[in-house]
C-alpha angles and dihedrals in degrees: 000000000000100000104030095128091046091053094044094050092051091045091054091048091048090051091051091057087075087076098053103116098205116095114244093004092087089059091047092054094042092051091050093049093051094048091047090052092053093047093049092048090053092046091052088062095040092251118148111224127180123223092252093054091046089053092047094051096040107041115106114235112263091010094129124104096277089115098037095108091049090047091053089055096045099047096072089051090056090065092050095044098027096142089060095040095048089062092048093046092050088056092046091046090054090047093050091046090053094049093048092047092051092046091051090047092053094043090054090050090049090052091050089052089051093242091127127065141051093290097044097093087225128101120234087235092058092049091046091051091051092049091048090052091051094047092048090058102031122095102241094171097104092068091042089057090047088053093050092050091048092050091051093047093050098038094142099046091040093053091045092052091047091051091052093048091048092049094046093046091062086079089063132080137189088270096050115134126231088255090056091052092046090052091053094049094045094051096061110122116270092235090057091047088057090053089049090051089053090052091051093047090053091050092050090051091053092046090051088058091060110102111263090232088077093062094036089058090053092053092046092049092051091047088055094048093047093050093056 
């Protein structure tokens, strides 16, 4: 898999957005991370991909602002009941990491099969729909478990990286541009980036231990959807 570390690093970063304590900003950062992942995957294969297609392929289902009002109410409670919420958010972070990793895996496969891009003859919406169908039915728990084990093993570095992301994200708002988000992510201290890289390397090692049948079944399922 050509871009495994790229996909894993973006999946970890997406998972960490669950801990951003500012309403709406977590969605802004998560959206940026997913779109950047899709663009970089396309670039690695020399495929030109517009912003709209990157958004179509990268956006998580139900990640719009339908729950924004509820989120604004819940966030203050997280500070009061943070010991309870930290457990729930760790679980949700691992779940989001797993979903993003699998989406990145399938988008890369779709690019390899030349289903993505201006000359593919396929729309980004069609590819996205097929990937959504596969992910709804596929067991994505193996990567979720790998994420949980990695978070537990690297408790110190993970908490440190989360603290930095939370602190940096306070400079962002709901209206922040992609350039604003990029600036925040690129200004994280080098020492913390090394810890983050160690977290990603550990996750990749655990994912490599997952039987290849799991990922073969994902490819086969997407082949089937795309041939219909």
